[in-house]
C-alpha positions as CSV (number, residue, x, y, z in Angstrom):
1,M,0.0,0.0,0.0
2,K,1.5,3.3,-1.1
3,E,0.9,6.7,0.6
4,Y,-0.1,9.4,-1.8
5,W,0.0,13.2,-1.2
6,F,-2.2,15.3,-3.4
7,V,-1.1,18.9,-3.6
8,G,-4.2,20.8,-4.9
9,G,-6.4,17.8,-4.4
10,T,-9.7,19.4,-3.9
11,G,-10.6,19.9,-7.5
12,Y,-12.5,17.6,-9.8
13,I,-9.5,15.6,-11.1
14,G,-7.8,15.4,-7.6
15,G,-11.1,14.4,-5.9
16,A,-11.9,11.7,-8.4
17,T,-8.4,10.3,-8.3
18,C,-8.2,10.3,-4.5
19,D,-11.5,8.4,-4.3
20,L,-10.2,5.8,-6.8
21,L,-7.0,5.3,-4.8
22,V,-8.8,4.9,-1.5
23,Q,-11.1,2.3,-3.1
24,R,-8.0,0.4,-4.1
25,G,-6.6,0.5,-0.5
26,H,-4.1,3.3,-0.7
27,S,-3.5,6.0,1.9
28,V,-4.3,9.5,0.6
29,M,-3.6,13.0,2.1
30,V,-4.9,16.1,0.5
31,Y,-3.1,19.5,0.7
32,D,-4.8,22.6,-0.6
33,N,-5.5,26.2,0.2
34,L,-9.2,26.0,-0.7
35,L,-8.9,29.0,-3.0
36,Y,-11.8,27.8,-5.2
37,E,-13.7,26.0,-2.5
38,D,-15.5,27.1,0.7
39,R,-14.7,24.0,2.7
40,Y,-13.3,20.4,2.3
41,L,-16.2,17.9,2.4
42,K,-14.5,14.6,1.8
43,F,-13.7,12.1,4.6
44,L,-10.0,12.1,3.8
45,P,-7.1,13.5,5.8
46,F,-6.6,17.2,4.8
47,T,-3.9,19.8,5.4
48,F,-4.5,23.4,4.7
49,G,-1.6,25.0,2.9
50,D,-0.4,26.9,-0.1
51,I,1.9,25.5,-2.8
52,R,3.9,28.7,-2.7
53,D,5.0,27.9,0.9
54,T,8.0,25.9,-0.4
55,E,9.4,25.0,3.0
56,K,6.1,23.5,4.2
57,V,5.7,21.7,0.8
58,L,9.2,20.1,0.9
59,K,8.8,19.1,4.5
60,C,5.5,17.4,4.0
61,A,6.6,15.7,0.7
62,E,9.2,13.7,2.6
63,D,6.5,11.7,4.4
64,Y,4.9,10.2,1.2
65,D,5.8,7.6,-1.4
66,V,4.0,9.5,-4.2
67,V,3.5,13.2,-4.6
68,V,0.8,14.3,-7.1
69,L,1.0,18.0,-8.0
70,L,-2.4,19.3,-9.2
71,A,-2.3,22.8,-7.7
72,A,-2.8,25.7,-10.1
73,L,-3.9,29.3,-10.0
74,V,-6.5,29.9,-12.7
75,R,-6.8,33.3,-14.3
76,R,-10.1,34.1,-15.9
77,F,-10.2,36.3,-18.9
78,C,-12.6,37.1,-21.7
79,L,-11.5,37.3,-25.3
80,C,-14.7,39.2,-26.3
81,C,-13.9,42.3,-24.2
């Protein structure tokens, strides 16, 4: 059983992937700053944090077999304006 750490794991892709891994018996931890969410609703271990906090990210990453980086800052823009 591997231990997975999902950085930016509260989005659609991260959430679906975490669910699949848990169903297959793996340990999953989610790390996110909830920029696009009001709260974390899944029953998985969760750590609040920002990907830009490199010291915290590097320290946390040491504890896991697999690190999945899904964090992104999305900028919205309109081509019609």
